[in-house]
C-alpha positions, 0 to 999 in steps of 0.5 A: 227416130224416124218412127217417132217423127212419123208418129208425131206427123200422123198425130198432128194430121189427125188433130187437124182432121178432127178440127176440120171435118164435120163430125156430125156425119161420123159413124160409130159402126166399127164393122164399117170402119174395119172394112174401110181400113182393110180395103185401104191397107191391103190393096193400097198400102201393102202393094206399095212395099213392092212397087205396086199397085200397078193398076188403078180404076176410076168410075166418074165422078169417084176418085181413082182407087188401086186394083192390084193383082192378088199376087202383088198383095200377097207379096206385099204382105210377105214383105211386111212380115219379113220387115217386121220379123 
């Protein structure tokens, strides 16, 4: 039930996003999209499974981004694999 609710919320968010965002700026470059997903998921989301990322950087005027140690990313992936197994 939790997964169903989470997926429904995500689908609703995507719907609102598609209505609001200026779609003329979109790119259909799949390699760029893959890079964005990889850089978002591995340093940002996966370390959160083990309490990370613990380190953030910010260069003005950009938003802050996660810079976790490599060991935290590996531990996060191991945790994710263990949960999914």
